[in-house]
Structure formats: structure tokens, C-alpha cells
PARO-126816 format. One record per residue (C-alpha): residue number from 1; residue in one letter; y, z, x. Coordinates in steps of 0.5 Angstrom, whole numbers. Last residue first. Example, Ala and Ser with C-alpha at 12.3 -4.5 7.8 and 13.67 -1.06 7.14 Angstrom:
# PARO-126816
> 2:S:-2:14:27 $
> 1:A:-9:16:25 $
//
This chain:
# PARO-126816
> 688:R:55:-15:65 $
> 687:R:54:-15:57 $
> 686:R:47:-13:57 $
> 685:W:48:-7:61 $
> 684:A:52:-4:56 $
> 683:Q:46:-3:52 $
> 682:T:45:5:53 $
> 681:R:52:8:51 $
> 680:R:55:2:47 $
> 679:H:48:1:43 $
> 678:I:48:9:42 $
> 677:G:54:9:38 $
> 676:H:53:3:34 $
> 675:S:46:5:32 $
> 674:A:48:12:31 $
> 673:A:53:9:26 $
> 672:A:48:4:23 $
> 671:H:43:9:22 $
> 670:L:48:14:19 $
> 669:L:49:8:14 $
> 668:R:42:7:13 $
> 667:V:41:15:11 $
> 666:A:46:14:6 $
> 665:A:43:8:3 $
> 664:N:35:11:3 $
> 663:T:38:17:0 $
> 662:Y:42:13:-5 $
> 661:F:36:9:-7 $
> 660:I:32:15:-7 $
> 659:M:36:19:-12 $
> 658:M:37:12:-16 $
> 657:G:29:13:-18 $
> 656:M:30:20:-20 $
> 655:A:35:18:-25 $
> 654:A:31:12:-27 $
> 653:A:25:17:-28 $
> 652:P:30:22:-32 $
> 651:A:31:16:-37 $
> 650:I:24:14:-38 $
> 649:D:21:21:-40 $
> 648:G:16:18:-43 $
> 647:A:10:22:-40 $
> 646:D:8:16:-36 $
> 645:D:15:14:-34 $
> 644:M:16:21:-32 $
> 643:N:9:21:-28 $
> 642:L:11:15:-24 $
> 641:V:18:17:-22 $
> 640:A:15:24:-20 $
> 639:V:11:20:-15 $
> 638:S:16:16:-12 $
> 637:A:20:24:-11 $
> 636:L:14:27:-9 $
> 635:T:9:32:-10 $
> 634:T:7:37:-5 $
> 633:D:6:44:-8 $
> 632:P:2:41:-14 $
> 631:S:-2:37:-10 $
> 630:Y:-1:30:-7 $
> 629:L:-6:25:-5 $
> 628:F:-8:20:-10 $
> 627:V:-1:18:-11 $
> 626:V:0:17:-4 $
> 625:A:-1:10:-1 $
> 624:S:1:7:-8 $
> 623:V:8:11:-8 $
> 622:T:12:9:-2 $
> 621:T:19:10:-3 $
> 620:M:22:15:1 $
> 619:A:16:14:7 $
> 618:N:18:7:7 $
> 617:V:25:9:8 $
> 616:F:24:14:14 $
> 615:L:19:10:17 $
> 614:Y:24:4:18 $
> 613:I:29:8:20 $
> 612:W:25:11:26 $
> 611:I:23:4:28 $
> 610:D:29:2:28 $
> 609:L:32:7:32 $
> 608:I:26:7:37 $
> 607:A:28:-1:37 $
> 606:P:36:1:39 $
> 605:A:33:6:44 $
> 604:C:29:1:48 $
> 603:V:33:1:54 $
> 602:P:35:8:54 $
> 601:V:27:10:53 $
> 600:T:25:5:58 $
> 599:V:30:7:63 $
> 598:R:31:15:64 $
> 597:A:25:18:60 $
> 596:F:20:12:62 $
> 595:V:22:12:69 $
> 594:K:21:19:70 $
> 593:T:15:19:66 $
> 592:F:12:14:71 $
> 591:P:12:19:76 $
> 590:Q:16:17:82 $
> 589:K:12:15:89 $
> 588:L:17:10:91 $
> 587:S:12:4:91 $
> 586:A:10:7:84 $
> 585:S:17:7:81 $
> 584:V:18:0:84 $
> 583:S:12:-3:80 $
> 582:E:13:1:74 $
> 581:F:20:-3:73 $
> 580:E:17:-9:76 $
> 579:P:14:-10:69 $
> 578:D:21:-13:67 $
> 577:M:23:-11:60 $
> 576:Q:24:-15:54 $
> 575:K:16:-14:52 $
> 574:L:17:-7:51 $
> 573:A:22:-9:45 $
> 572:T:17:-13:42 $
> 571:V:12:-8:43 $
> 570:A:16:-3:40 $
> 569:T:17:-8:33 $
> 568:L:10:-9:33 $
> 567:H:8:-2:33 $
> 566:A:13:-1:27 $
> 565:V:10:-7:23 $
> 564:T:3:-4:25 $
> 563:Y:4:3:23 $
> 562:F:6:3:16 $
> 561:H:0:6:12 $
> 560:T:-2:10:18 $
> 559:V:5:13:18 $
> 558:T:5:14:11 $
> 557:C:-3:17:11 $
> 556:I:-1:22:16 $
> 555:V:5:24:13 $
> 554:L:2:25:6 $
> 553:I:-4:29:10 $
> 552:G:0:34:14 $
> 551:M:4:36:7 $
> 550:T:-2:39:5 $
> 549:G:-7:37:-1 $
> 548:Y:-13:36:4 $
> 547:L:-11:38:11 $
> 546:F:-16:43:11 $
> 545:N:-21:38:11 $
> 544:L:-21:36:18 $
> 543:P:-27:40:20 $
> 542:N:-31:35:15 $
> 541:A:-37:38:12 $
> 540:P:-32:40:6 $
> 539:D:-31:32:5 $
> 538:N:-24:32:2 $
> 537:F:-22:29:8 $
> 536:F:-26:23:8 $
> 535:F:-27:21:1 $
> 534:I:-20:23:-1 $
> 533:Y:-17:19:5 $
> 532:S:-21:13:2 $
> 531:L:-17:13:-4 $
> 530:G:-10:13:-1 $
> 529:L:-12:8:4 $
> 528:V:-15:3:-1 $
> 527:M:-8:4:-6 $
> 526:G:-4:3:0 $
> 525:P:-7:-4:2 $
> 524:V:-10:-5:8 $
> 523:A:-9:-11:12 $
> 522:M:-2:-8:16 $
> 521:P:-6:-2:17 $
> 520:M:-11:-6:22 $
> 519:M:-6:-9:27 $
> 518:A:-6:-2:31 $
> 517:L:-13:-2:31 $
> 516:F:-14:-9:34 $
> 515:Q:-9:-7:39 $
> 514:F:-13:-1:41 $
> 513:G:-19:-5:42 $
> 512:A:-15:-10:47 $
> 511:R:-12:-4:51 $
> 510:G:-19:-2:52 $
> 509:L:-22:-8:54 $
> 508:R:-17:-9:58 $
> 507:M:-17:-3:62 $
> 506:R:-13:-5:68 $
> 505:R:-6:-3:68 $
> 504:G:-2:0:62 $
> 503:K:5:-2:61 $
> 502:E:4:-6:54 $
> 501:V:-2:-2:51 $
> 500:M:1:5:53 $
> 499:Y:8:4:51 $
> 498:A:6:1:44 $
> 497:G:2:8:44 $
> 496:L:8:12:46 $
> 495:F:13:8:41 $
> 494:V:8:9:35 $
> 493:I:6:16:36 $
> 492:V:14:18:38 $
> 491:T:16:14:32 $
> 490:G:11:17:27 $
> 489:F:12:24:29 $
> 488:V:20:23:27 $
> 487:A:20:18:22 $
> 486:S:13:21:18 $
> 485:Y:16:28:19 $
> 484:L:23:26:16 $
> 483:A:20:22:11 $
> 482:M:16:28:8 $
> 481:R:21:33:8 $
> 480:I:26:28:4 $
> 479:S:20:27:-1 $
> 478:N:19:34:-1 $
> 477:G:26:36:-3 $
> 476:Y:25:30:-8 $
> 475:S:19:33:-11 $
> 474:A:22:40:-11 $
> 473:W:28:38:-16 $
> 472:G:23:37:-21 $
> 471:G:15:36:-20 $
> 470:G:14:30:-25 $
> 469:D:14:32:-32 $
> 468:M:21:35:-34 $
> 467:V:25:41:-34 $
> 466:D:26:42:-27 $
> 465:F:29:35:-27 $
> 464:N:35:36:-30 $
> 463:Y:38:29:-27 $
> 462:N:37:27:-34 $
> 461:A:42:31:-37 $
> 460:L:48:29:-32 $
> 459:G:52:26:-38 $
> 458:L:55:20:-41 $
> 457:S:55:19:-49 $
> 456:L:50:13:-51 $
> 455:D:47:17:-56 $
> 454:Y:42:13:-61 $
> 453:P:40:7:-56 $
> 452:W:38:10:-51 $
> 451:F:39:18:-51 $
> 450:K:43:22:-46 $
> 449:I:46:16:-42 $
> 448:L:47:17:-35 $
> 447:A:40:15:-32 $
> 446:A:40:9:-36 $
> 445:Y:47:7:-33 $
> 444:Q:44:8:-26 $
> 443:C:38:4:-28 $
> 442:V:42:-1:-31 $
> 441:A:47:-2:-25 $
> 440:L:41:-2:-20 $
> 439:I:37:-8:-24 $
> 438:G:44:-12:-25 $
> 437:F:46:-11:-17 $
> 436:M:40:-15:-15 $
> 435:F:41:-20:-21 $
> 434:L:48:-20:-19 $
> 433:A:47:-21:-12 $
> 432:V:42:-27:-14 $
> 431:A:47:-31:-18 $
> 430:L:53:-29:-13 $
> 429:S:49:-33:-8 $
> 428:Y:48:-39:-12 $
> 427:A:55:-39:-13 $
> 426:L:57:-38:-6 $
> 425:M:51:-44:-4 $
> 424:L:55:-49:-9 $
> 423:S:62:-47:-7 $
> 422:D:59:-48:0 $
> 421:F:56:-55:-1 $
> 420:R:63:-57:-5 $
> 419:R:67:-55:0 $
> 418:D:64:-57:7 $
> 417:P:66:-53:13 $
> 416:Q:61:-54:19 $
> 415:P:55:-50:20 $
> 414:Q:54:-48:28 $
> 413:Y:47:-49:31 $
> 412:A:46:-46:37 $
> 411:V:45:-51:43 $
> 410:A:38:-51:46 $
> 409:R:37:-52:54 $
> 408:A:33:-46:55 $
> 407:S:29:-49:50 $
> 406:L:28:-47:42 $
> 405:L:22:-49:38 $
> 404:A:17:-46:42 $
> 403:V:10:-47:39 $
> 402:Q:7:-44:33 $
> 401:R:-1:-45:33 $
> 400:K:-2:-37:34 $
> 399:Q:3:-36:28 $
> 398:V:-3:-39:23 $
> 397:Q:-8:-35:26 $
> 396:R:-4:-29:24 $
> 395:D:-3:-31:18 $
> 394:V:-10:-33:16 $
> 393:V:-12:-26:18 $
> 392:F:-7:-23:14 $
> 391:A:-8:-27:8 $
> 390:A:-16:-26:8 $
> 389:V:-15:-18:9 $
> 388:A:-11:-18:3 $
> 387:P:-15:-22:-1 $
> 386:I:-22:-18:1 $
> 385:L:-18:-11:1 $
> 384:L:-17:-11:-7 $
> 383:I:-25:-12:-7 $
> 382:M:-26:-6:-3 $
> 381:S:-22:-2:-7 $
> 380:V:-25:-4:-14 $
> 379:V:-31:-2:-11 $
> 378:A:-28:5:-9 $
> 377:G:-25:6:-16 $
> 376:M:-32:4:-19 $
> 375:E:-35:10:-14 $
> 374:F:-30:14:-16 $
> 373:N:-30:14:-23 $
> 372:Q:-26:20:-25 $
> 371:Q:-24:16:-31 $
> 370:G:-16:16:-32 $
> 369:I:-15:18:-25 $
> 368:V:-20:15:-20 $
> 367:Q:-22:9:-25 $
> 366:K:-15:8:-28 $
> 365:Y:-11:8:-21 $
> 364:V:-16:3:-18 $
> 363:D:-15:-1:-24 $
> 362:V:-8:-1:-23 $
> 361:A:-9:-4:-16 $
> 360:L:-13:-9:-19 $
> 359:V:-9:-12:-24 $
> 358:N:-9:-11:-32 $
> 357:F:-5:-14:-37 $
> 356:Q:-5:-9:-43 $
> 355:G:2:-7:-41 $
> 354:G:4:-9:-34 $
> 353:I:11:-6:-34 $
> 352:V:11:1:-31 $
> 351:K:4:0:-27 $
> 350:P:5:-7:-26 $
> 349:A:11:-6:-22 $
> 348:G:9:1:-18 $
> 347:F:2:-2:-16 $
> 346:D:3:-7:-11 $
> 345:T:-3:-10:-7 $
> 344:I:-3:-17:-10 $
> 343:V:4:-17:-9 $
> 342:L:6:-15:-2 $
> 341:T:0:-19:1 $
> 340:F:3:-25:-3 $
> 339:V:10:-24:-1 $
> 338:V:7:-23:7 $
> 337:F:3:-29:6 $
> 336:A:9:-34:3 $
> 335:A:14:-31:9 $
> 334:S:9:-33:14 $
> 333:I:8:-40:11 $
> 332:L:16:-40:10 $
> 331:G:17:-38:17 $
> 330:Y:12:-43:20 $
> 329:R:15:-49:17 $
> 328:A:22:-47:19 $
> 327:G:23:-53:24 $
> 326:P:19:-57:20 $
> 325:L:23:-56:14 $
> 324:T:30:-57:17 $
> 323:V:29:-63:21 $
> 322:T:25:-69:18 $
> 321:L:26:-66:10 $
> 320:F:33:-64:11 $
> 319:I:35:-69:15 $
> 318:R:32:-74:10 $
> 317:A:36:-71:5 $
> 316:P:42:-71:9 $
> 315:R:42:-78:10 $
> 314:A:40:-81:17 $
> 313:R:45:-85:20 $
> 312:L:42:-85:27 $
> 311:A:47:-81:30 $
> 310:V:47:-75:25 $
> 309:A:39:-75:27 $
> 308:A:41:-74:34 $
> 307:E:46:-69:32 $
> 306:Y:42:-65:28 $
> 305:L:37:-65:33 $
> 304:R:42:-63:38 $
> 303:A:44:-57:34 $
> 302:D:37:-53:36 $
> 301:A:35:-49:30 $
> 300:I:33:-41:32 $
> 299:S:37:-38:26 $
> 298:L:32:-42:21 $
> 297:A:26:-38:23 $
> 296:T:30:-32:23 $
> 295:V:33:-33:16 $
> 294:I:26:-34:13 $
> 293:I:23:-28:16 $
> 292:I:28:-23:13 $
> 291:L:29:-27:7 $
> 290:A:21:-26:5 $
> 289:H:21:-19:6 $
> 288:P:29:-18:2 $
> 287:F:26:-22:-4 $
> 286:T:19:-18:-5 $
> 285:F:22:-12:-10 $
> 284:F:26:-17:-14 $
> 283:V:21:-22:-14 $
> 282:E:15:-17:-16 $
> 281:S:19:-14:-22 $
> 280:I:20:-21:-25 $
> 279:V:13:-23:-24 $
> 278:I:11:-17:-27 $
> 277:G:15:-17:-33 $
> 276:T:13:-24:-34 $
> 275:P:6:-22:-33 $
> 274:G:5:-16:-38 $
> 273:Y:11:-13:-42 $
> 272:I:17:-18:-42 $
> 271:A:14:-22:-47 $
> 270:S:11:-29:-47 $
> 269:P:4:-27:-45 $
> 268:G:4:-23:-51 $
> 267:Y:4:-15:-50 $
> 266:A:10:-14:-55 $
> 265:G:9:-20:-58 $
> 264:D:10:-18:-65 $
> 263:R:16:-14:-64 $
> 262:L:20:-18:-59 $
> 261:W:19:-24:-63 $
> 260:A:21:-21:-69 $
> 259:W:28:-18:-65 $
> 258:L:29:-25:-63 $
> 257:P:29:-27:-70 $
> 256:A:33:-22:-72 $
> 255:V:39:-24:-67 $
> 254:A:43:-28:-72 $
> 253:E:42:-23:-78 $
> 252:A:44:-18:-74 $
> 251:G:51:-20:-72 $
> 250:L:53:-25:-66 $
> 249:L:57:-20:-61 $
> 248:A:54:-13:-63 $
> 247:E:47:-17:-64 $
> 246:L:48:-20:-57 $
> 245:V:49:-13:-54 $
> 244:K:44:-10:-57 $
> 243:L:39:-16:-55 $
> 242:V:41:-15:-48 $
> 241:M:40:-8:-48 $
> 240:S:33:-9:-51 $
> 239:Q:30:-3:-55 $
> 238:A:23:-5:-55 $
> 237:G:24:-8:-48 $
> 236:F:28:-13:-45 $
> 235:L:34:-10:-41 $
> 234:Y:31:-3:-42 $
> 233:V:24:-4:-40 $
> 232:L:26:-9:-35 $
> 231:A:30:-4:-31 $
> 230:I:24:1:-32 $
> 229:G:20:-5:-28 $
> 228:P:25:-6:-23 $
> 227:L:25:1:-21 $
> 226:L:17:2:-20 $
> 225:S:17:-2:-13 $
> 224:P:21:4:-10 $
> 223:V:28:3:-8 $
> 222:L:31:2:-1 $
> 221:I:28:-5:1 $
> 220:P:30:-8:-6 $
> 219:I:38:-7:-4 $
> 218:M:37:-12:3 $
> 217:A:40:-18:-1 $
> 216:I:46:-14:-2 $
> 215:V:47:-13:6 $
> 214:R:46:-21:7 $
> 213:F:51:-22:1 $
> 212:A:56:-17:5 $
> 211:P:55:-21:12 $
> 210:R:56:-28:8 $
> 209:F:62:-26:4 $
> 208:A:65:-33:4 $
> 207:M:61:-40:5 $
> 206:C:61:-43:11 $
> 205:S:54:-46:10 $
> 204:R:47:-47:14 $
> 203:T:45:-40:16 $
> 202:L:47:-35:10 $
> 201:A:46:-41:5 $
> 200:Y:39:-43:8 $
> 199:A:37:-36:7 $
> 198:F:39:-36:0 $
> 197:V:35:-42:-2 $
> 196:F:29:-40:2 $
> 195:A:29:-34:-1 $
> 194:L:29:-37:-8 $
> 193:S:23:-41:-6 $
> 192:V:19:-36:-2 $
> 191:T:20:-31:-9 $
> 190:I:18:-36:-14 $
> 189:V:12:-39:-10 $
> 188:T:10:-32:-8 $
> 187:S:11:-29:-15 $
> 186:I:7:-35:-18 $
> 185:L:1:-34:-13 $
> 184:A:1:-26:-13 $
> 183:I:0:-26:-21 $
> 182:E:-5:-31:-22 $
> 181:L:-9:-28:-16 $
> 180:S:-8:-21:-19 $
> 179:N:-10:-24:-26 $
> 178:F:-16:-27:-23 $
> 177:I:-19:-21:-20 $
> 176:S:-17:-17:-26 $
> 175:R:-22:-21:-30 $
> 174:F:-28:-17:-27 $
> 173:L:-26:-10:-30 $
> 172:A:-25:-13:-37 $
> 171:P:-31:-18:-36 $
> 170:T:-36:-12:-34 $
> 169:S:-42:-16:-30 $
> 168:F:-38:-17:-24 $
> 167:Y:-37:-9:-24 $
> 166:E:-43:-7:-26 $
> 165:L:-46:-11:-20 $
> 164:Y:-42:-8:-15 $
> 163:N:-44:-1:-17 $
> 162:G:-51:-3:-17 $
> 161:L:-50:-6:-10 $
> 160:G:-55:-1:-7 $
> 159:L:-56:6:-3 $
> 158:G:-58:13:-7 $
> 157:P:-57:19:-10 $
> 156:A:-61:23:-14 $
> 155:P:-58:25:-21 $
> 154:R:-58:32:-23 $
> 153:L:-63:35:-29 $
> 152:A:-59:41:-32 $
> 151:V:-62:48:-35 $
> 150:R:-58:51:-40 $
> 149:R:-63:49:-46 $
> 148:F:-69:52:-42 $
> 147:D:-66:59:-42 $
> 146:N:-66:60:-50 $
> 145:S:-73:57:-50 $
> 144:S:-75:62:-45 $
> 143:F:-76:59:-38 $
> 142:A:-81:58:-32 $
> 141:Q:-80:54:-25 $
> 140:W:-86:51:-22 $
> 139:E:-85:50:-15 $
> 138:T:-84:43:-12 $
> 137:S:-77:45:-9 $
> 136:T:-70:42:-10 $
> 135:V:-68:47:-15 $
> 134:A:-60:47:-14 $
> 133:E:-57:54:-17 $
> 132:G:-51:53:-22 $
> 131:R:-55:58:-27 $
> 130:V:-61:53:-26 $
> 129:L:-60:46:-24 $
> 128:F:-65:41:-23 $
> 127:G:-67:36:-17 $
> 126:G:-63:31:-14 $
> 125:E:-64:31:-7 $
> 124:T:-72:32:-8 $
> 123:P:-78:35:-5 $
> 122:E:-84:32:-9 $
> 121:T:-86:33:-16 $
> 120:N:-80:37:-18 $
> 119:R:-82:43:-23 $
> 118:L:-81:45:-30 $
> 117:R:-84:50:-34 $
> 116:Y:-83:52:-42 $
> 115:R:-84:57:-46 $
> 114:T:-84:57:-54 $
> 113:E:-82:63:-58 $
> 112:A:-77:59:-62 $
> 111:R:-69:61:-62 $
> 110:F:-67:55:-57 $
> 109:S:-70:50:-61 $
> 108:F:-74:44:-59 $
> 107:D:-78:40:-64 $
> 106:P:-75:33:-61 $
> 105:F:-77:35:-54 $
> 104:L:-74:30:-48 $
> 103:K:-67:33:-50 $
> 102:A:-69:40:-48 $
> 101:P:-69:37:-41 $
> 100:S:-61:37:-41 $
> 99:L:-58:31:-37 $
> 98:R:-52:32:-32 $
> 97:E:-47:27:-30 $
> 96:D:-43:29:-23 $
> 95:A:-45:23:-19 $
> 94:A:-45:18:-25 $
> 93:A:-51:16:-28 $
> 92:R:-56:10:-28 $
> 91:Q:-63:12:-31 $
> 90:A:-68:9:-26 $
> 89:G:-74:5:-29 $
> 88:P:-77:4:-36 $
> 87:E:-71:4:-41 $
> 86:V:-69:11:-43 $
> 85:L:-68:15:-50 $
> 84:G:-74:11:-53 $
> 83:Q:-77:17:-55 $
> 82:A:-84:15:-52 $
> 81:L:-80:13:-46 $
> 80:A:-77:20:-45 $
> 79:L:-83:24:-46 $
> 78:D:-86:19:-41 $
> 77:L:-80:19:-36 $
> 76:A:-81:27:-36 $
> 75:N:-88:27:-34 $
> 74:L:-92:32:-38 $
> 73:T:-97:37:-35 $
> 72:E:-102:39:-41 $
> 71:G:-101:46:-44 $
> 70:W:-99:53:-42 $
> 69:G:-102:58:-46 $
> 68:G:-104:59:-53 $
> 67:G:-97:61:-55 $
> 66:R:-93:55:-55 $
> 65:D:-93:54:-48 $
> 64:V:-90:48:-45 $
> 63:Q:-91:44:-39 $
> 62:L:-86:40:-35 $
> 61:E:-86:35:-30 $
> 60:Y:-80:31:-26 $
> 59:G:-80:26:-21 $
> 58:D:-81:20:-26 $
> 57:L:-75:22:-29 $
> 56:R:-71:19:-23 $
> 55:F:-64:20:-26 $
> 54:S:-60:16:-22 $
> 53:Y:-54:16:-17 $
> 52:T:-51:10:-13 $
> 51:A:-47:10:-7 $
> 50:V:-45:3:-5 $
> 49:S:-38:3:-6 $
> 48:K:-38:10:-3 $
> 47:S:-40:8:4 $
> 46:L:-35:3:4 $
> 45:M:-30:9:3 $
> 44:F:-33:13:8 $
> 43:Y:-32:7:13 $
> 42:L:-25:6:11 $
> 41:P:-24:14:12 $
> 40:L:-27:13:19 $
> 39:A:-23:7:21 $
> 38:L:-16:9:19 $
> 37:A:-13:16:21 $
> 36:V:-19:18:25 $
> 35:V:-20:12:29 $
> 34:L:-12:11:29 $
> 33:Y:-12:18:31 $
> 32:L:-17:17:37 $
> 31:G:-13:11:39 $
> 30:I:-7:15:40 $
> 29:V:-11:20:44 $
> 28:A:-14:15:48 $
> 27:M:-8:12:50 $
> 26:F:-5:18:52 $
> 25:G:-11:19:57 $
> 24:R:-11:12:59 $
> 23:L:-3:13:61 $
> 22:I:-5:20:64 $
> 21:W:-11:17:68 $
> 20:D:-6:11:71 $
> 19:D:-1:16:72 $
> 18:R:-5:20:77 $
> 17:G:-8:14:81 $
> 16:L:-13:9:80 $
> 15:K:-15:6:86 $
> 14:P:-13:-1:87 $
> 13:R:-20:-6:87 $
> 12:V:-22:-9:93 $
> 11:V:-27:-14:92 $
> 10:P:-33:-14:98 $
> 9:A:-33:-19:104 $
> 8:E:-39:-24:102 $
> 7:A:-35:-30:102 $
> 6:T:-30:-28:108 $
> 5:A:-36:-26:112 $
> 4:T:-40:-33:111 $
> 3:E:-33:-37:112 $
> 2:A:-33:-34:119 $
> 1:M:-40:-35:121 $
//
């Protein structure tokens, strides 16, 4: 009987208190933000990619009065077929395209006394325009010849895969998929290989200046991806700095064959304009991202494994293949997927130095900005989304299979001095550092000379942005404002969201859904997100339409674009804290806000600062996410670099790019100083 009573006893669930409901409310608000700022825009873009428009001519009837009364009723499609204007079926059209019904009559003259009548055969979403007003009813509308020429038939909307079929049947567009994959794969192999050797030098050698080399390797994070392309144009373009120097040293005759190759193959596969230039630019741009991951993977090595290998008399090559590489394999795989995603979604480098070598990200820009074909832009965006999402999913699955390589008894690996090996690693690190500094030095030199290569005098004329395309100094000020807003509001939103997920009780399904939304931005390319904002926020029916063209939409897009990395940083910091803090607070009947303000924020202060600087730097350098969203009043410095390069003002573009670099470098220094001070004040408990 006792057993039966025990089995039938109801499960007692703890009652939710005020703090629990407040936490749930905050998580719901931030979750709603992610839905509005990410999920809904992507849904609108998917809808746009399957939106089709066509002139359904069989939906119009006409009558003609040549002086003897209205004649027989004519179908618009029959008239078009009789003249060979269209093929049977609906005629595809763009959303804003118009067709004049006067073209259906070969003898039409606006001076004639002929009258015309037009009507829809049934109520339709297409209809026709009369003086700008849409007529969708089935009533006859009569016009004089002069008025009839101003009537316009509108295409009717529909749904289908016609846009995708058109894309895959257009070789010039379809080829971009293979071009993007080719560039991404080549860049990934080169970048990961170079970054691995550099990380190996930092973690396995005793070479001099290792901290300095680590800082130098992070330089590309501080500049927009357009800058290396501009540097390569100066180094190897039509007025190549390299050939000019060789000409001065060796003479014009010796360098003439190189000039001929550069001139004749300006857009060929062996020239800098095209895949070669894109790959070099992407290697520069993605190198620090791969390095951070690989250095972390190599830093957790257990010295006991190396000691055992030496005791077994294994050769260095065998130790490398059986101990070092297996230990770092997950880091290498993760770095490869990160680099692949960054390259295939990058817009800046291919736009500047890609020439006629089209890639998916540039195709999105060309379709939207160049041709105003938003439906095809949405199609290319959806195709661009596929490899990015696939790389992200595979990377997450690989990380789930990773096992702990560092136990509680592990011994930190300490490299031993080896003059030959250290010298070799130092030489390699110097070469990488020279490459990094060389790109920046060329851009800075280009920004100071008056007119390369004809007037080499130095000056600040290229910094007079107000007389050039791109928005002037106001664009630079807008970038700083946008970066500050993104860093401040983004840090608050991200950290609060991570806190709700990590410290919230129960609501397992809701927290899992929030975590999924927080991870989504990592897989969405900037071009795709920016274009989806056009379709969502520019819709007059959207109550948030007032944000379109303002600084607010730029901040929202930037925070959303870089949300995932910031969220993971916050979650990692919060996981280091014992959940008992909240339990003790609840038992003492203290509100969670007191623990949050007095314990959580101080303990996580370094991570909060890291999130702040991450959002600020990326807001200053981003191009792809905001290139569709700025207005004349909200132009940004990174977009100004693009616009000045398009206008042929390459030197001013380099100058603006360097202004972005100097700003980010200065903020980085301030961040380092602030971090040091805050660490001393809030992290003293770690040294006890």
C-alpha cells in the first residue's frame, strides 16, 4: 500500500517566482528581436526569390471604334500572337515593367480619330494603369487614341521557380557558383597552411618577438576587405609599383616583356585582376581568423605526450604526424570551415580586384544595384546561403565529435630552444609580417602621393574627402557613430540574451529555440542579410518601415550580423560561474538583479569588453551587410571606400581605408588599457 501511494504521489514542481518571470520576459523580448531582425527578413527574401511576374495577355479584352461603332471583342493574347510579339503562354516580366496595349495594333496612330476600349476579363492583381491609377475591375474603359498610348498593362504576380530556372539557364550567372567555390577552396588551403606554420612558430619555437608577431598577424581584422585589393592594384596593376621599381633598377628594356604580359593579360587567369588577386586578398583578410583558432588548438598540447614520444625515440617528423597533427585536427577543420565561409561570402576583395571574374557575392550586388533586378538578386542570395549554411552545419557537427585532449593531470608544453629551428621560424614569421605590413604600407603611400605615377610628391590632398564621391568626412563620422551604437546596444542585447539562456530555469524548449536563433547569424552572409532587410523593412505595410534609410537599420543589421560570435563569447564567460550564485541569492530572497550587477557583470567584465571591441571593429570594417541599406545621410566609411574605388578615386579610397585602420587601432589600444585596469579591479579573486 505504501508503495502504491508513493507511486501515485503527484510531482511537485517549484513555483515560478517574480525573477523567473522577469528572466522569461527578457528572453522573449530579445528572442523577438532576433525573429524580427533575422528570421522574418530571410523569409521575405525567400518569398521574393520565388515571386514571378508575367503579362497574362489572355486576361485583357479590347474593342476598336473606327467611326462605325464598337467592333468585335478582341483578346490581347490573340493580337500579340498574330503579330509574333509573344509566344503562347504568359510573358515573363520584371516587377516594374509595363506594356503599352497600343503596340498590339500595327496601324495605331495617336493622331487618329479611332477610339479604344479595354477591360480585364476578370478581377486581377495585374490590371492596367490609367494616369497612374490601377484598374483591376472588369468594367470597360474607353480612350481616345491620344489617351490610349498612355495606358500601360501591369504584370500580374505569381509564385514559382521561374527565377531559379532562368538563373541556371544563364551560363554567365551559373558560372559564378564554380568561381566562388574555386576561390574559396584555394584560399582555404593556402590560408590554413600558412596560418598553421605561423601558429606552430608561435607555440612550438623560442624565436624572438613572438608577442609582436602575434599582434602583427591581427592587423587584417582592423581593415575592410577592400583594402588588400586596392594595395594589389597599386603593386601589380596597370601602373605596377613593382615593375616601376624594377624598371628603375634594371632598365626599361629588361622590364618590357613584363609590361607586355601585364597589358595583354590584364583580365586573364595569370594576371592580378581575377582569381589570383582575389586569392591573395582573401589570404590577407582571413589569415588572423584561422590563426586564432589554430593557436588555440596548439596551445592545449600535453607535454607528457611529447615526452613519451621522445622516450620511445620517435623522430621529429613522426612526432609531428602522430602527436601534433592529431591533437590539432579539430582546430584545423574548424579554421578551414571558417575561412571557407568568409571567402565565399566576401564582397569587398572580389569587387575591387575581381575584374571580369564573377563570384556570387558580387553577382548579388550587380543584380540589385546594377540592374535593379531584385528577384534575381534574391535568387543569387539564396544560392549563396547554401554553401555558407552547409559549412556552418558541418563545422558544428565536427565540433560535437571533439573530445577533451587536456586532462587535469596534463602538463603545459614548453618549447625548448633550437637555434636552427628558431631561426627558420623567425624567418618565416618575418616574411608573413612583411606581407602584412607591405599591404598597409602600399595603401598609406598611395594615400599620400598626389597622382601615381606622374606626381610622386607627398601631401594630404587625397584626404579631402568632401570633394570626392563617397559622402566625404561625414561618412567617416557616421561610421564612428554607427560603430559606437552597435558596440553599446549590441553588447547589452547580446550579454542579456546569453544570461537568460545560461541562467534561466526550466523552459528548456524556449531556451533551445533562443540558442538556435542566436547561432543563425553565423551562417548568413552579410550580402544576404542586407538584401533581406530591403525586402522586409522597405515594405510600406511593415510598421517598422520608418527605420529604412536611417542609422537605426544599420545598427540593427550590424549587431545581427555579428551576433553569434559575441553570444558565444558571453556564454563561455557565464559558464565559468557556479550556478550556486543564483541559488544562494534566491534562498536569501534577493532579486537576481543584485547578483547580476554585483557579481555577474564584474566577473564577466573582460568578456563584456571583448564583445564591445569585437562589435565596434566589425562595424567599422563591414561592407557587405550595409551596402544596400545606407542613405545619402547615413553613408559609411567602408562604403565610401567602395564608391570612391568605383569612381576611379583609388588613392582617396586607400586614404579612407587607412582612416578606418587607424581608428580601429586606436580603439584597440584604449581597449587594452581599459581591460588591464578592469582586470586588476574585478579579477583579483583569480589570484587568490
